[in-house]
C-alpha beads as a LAMMPS data file, in Angstrom:
LAMMPS data file: protein, C-alpha beads

80 atoms
79 bonds

1 atom types
1 bond types

-500.0 500.0 xlo xhi
-500.0 500.0 ylo yhi
-500.0 500.0 zlo zhi

Masses

1 110.0

Atoms # bond

1 1 1 -275.602 338.334 143.305
2 1 1 -272.127 337.883 141.800
3 1 1 -268.774 335.616 141.448
4 1 1 -266.675 336.442 139.427
5 1 1 -268.484 337.451 136.378
6 1 1 -270.577 334.538 137.267
7 1 1 -274.519 335.123 137.992
8 1 1 -275.266 333.766 140.636
9 1 1 -279.533 332.771 141.610
10 1 1 -280.155 332.617 144.651
11 1 1 -282.941 329.560 145.302
12 1 1 -285.921 328.953 146.836
13 1 1 -286.851 329.621 150.313
14 1 1 -286.842 326.539 152.195
15 1 1 -283.796 324.961 150.257
16 1 1 -281.420 323.708 152.600
17 1 1 -277.581 324.226 151.621
18 1 1 -274.101 323.771 152.648
19 1 1 -272.392 326.197 153.073
20 1 1 -268.599 325.266 153.335
21 1 1 -267.191 328.596 153.998
22 1 1 -268.596 327.985 157.640
23 1 1 -266.883 324.266 157.980
24 1 1 -270.049 323.152 155.943
25 1 1 -272.768 324.438 157.926
26 1 1 -276.396 322.530 156.709
27 1 1 -279.234 325.160 156.743
28 1 1 -282.717 326.090 155.107
29 1 1 -282.380 328.951 152.694
30 1 1 -284.380 332.253 154.299
31 1 1 -283.892 335.030 151.624
32 1 1 -280.844 338.165 150.437
33 1 1 -279.426 340.469 152.632
34 1 1 -277.209 341.917 150.547
35 1 1 -274.194 340.591 148.857
36 1 1 -275.365 337.742 151.253
37 1 1 -278.007 334.976 151.464
38 1 1 -279.755 334.353 154.834
39 1 1 -279.299 330.780 156.314
40 1 1 -280.480 328.819 158.958
41 1 1 -280.420 326.231 161.144
42 1 1 -282.516 323.061 160.629
43 1 1 -283.380 322.716 163.714
44 1 1 -283.991 326.825 164.298
45 1 1 -281.867 328.866 165.720
46 1 1 -279.926 331.943 164.435
47 1 1 -279.973 332.580 161.125
48 1 1 -276.583 333.455 159.492
49 1 1 -275.032 334.429 156.285
50 1 1 -273.067 333.421 154.045
51 1 1 -271.352 333.951 150.284
52 1 1 -273.285 332.617 147.899
53 1 1 -269.924 331.565 145.639
54 1 1 -269.877 329.097 149.502
55 1 1 -273.239 327.552 148.804
56 1 1 -274.049 324.555 146.521
57 1 1 -276.662 322.105 147.488
58 1 1 -277.223 319.315 150.292
59 1 1 -277.004 316.353 148.819
60 1 1 -279.632 313.041 149.679
61 1 1 -277.571 311.888 152.529
62 1 1 -277.012 315.370 154.123
63 1 1 -281.042 316.392 153.331
64 1 1 -281.750 313.217 155.262
65 1 1 -280.061 313.975 158.475
66 1 1 -281.666 317.387 158.636
67 1 1 -285.165 315.929 158.690
68 1 1 -283.807 313.654 160.968
69 1 1 -283.255 316.488 163.411
70 1 1 -285.584 318.722 162.921
71 1 1 -287.800 315.287 163.349
72 1 1 -286.333 314.478 166.408
73 1 1 -286.564 318.341 167.347
74 1 1 -290.129 318.173 166.959
75 1 1 -290.437 314.707 168.732
76 1 1 -289.202 316.528 171.956
77 1 1 -291.516 318.695 171.752
78 1 1 -289.804 321.044 170.102
79 1 1 -291.690 324.322 167.864
80 1 1 -289.366 324.356 164.182

Bonds

1 1 1 2
2 1 2 3
3 1 3 4
4 1 4 5
5 1 5 6
6 1 6 7
7 1 7 8
8 1 8 9
9 1 9 10
10 1 10 11
11 1 11 12
12 1 12 13
13 1 13 14
14 1 14 15
15 1 15 16
16 1 16 17
17 1 17 18
18 1 18 19
19 1 19 20
20 1 20 21
21 1 21 22
22 1 22 23
23 1 23 24
24 1 24 25
25 1 25 26
26 1 26 27
27 1 27 28
28 1 28 29
29 1 29 30
30 1 30 31
31 1 31 32
32 1 32 33
33 1 33 34
34 1 34 35
35 1 35 36
36 1 36 37
37 1 37 38
38 1 38 39
39 1 39 40
40 1 40 41
41 1 41 42
42 1 42 43
43 1 43 44
44 1 44 45
45 1 45 46
46 1 46 47
47 1 47 48
48 1 48 49
49 1 49 50
50 1 50 51
51 1 51 52
52 1 52 53
53 1 53 54
54 1 54 55
55 1 55 56
56 1 56 57
57 1 57 58
58 1 58 59
59 1 59 60
60 1 60 61
61 1 61 62
62 1 62 63
63 1 63 64
64 1 64 65
65 1 65 66
66 1 66 67
67 1 67 68
68 1 68 69
69 1 69 70
70 1 70 71
71 1 71 72
72 1 72 73
73 1 73 74
74 1 74 75
75 1 75 76
76 1 76 77
77 1 77 78
78 1 78 79
79 1 79 80
């Protein structure tokens, strides 16, 4: 991916990222879709496309919140 003249390499599948272009929404990296990155909500749901330049790695607190949401969903019997 290119942002100006900077190449942005996609992360590993499953990496937790924050999409600042979509109100700091946290999602798991799922893959590349043309010029966009596909992210999926941690608790499951519909994937969305993000501009690679609008995405940053989730910090530790954001990761913990996402992992807690996933665990709570599993505790309710949801398949994630």
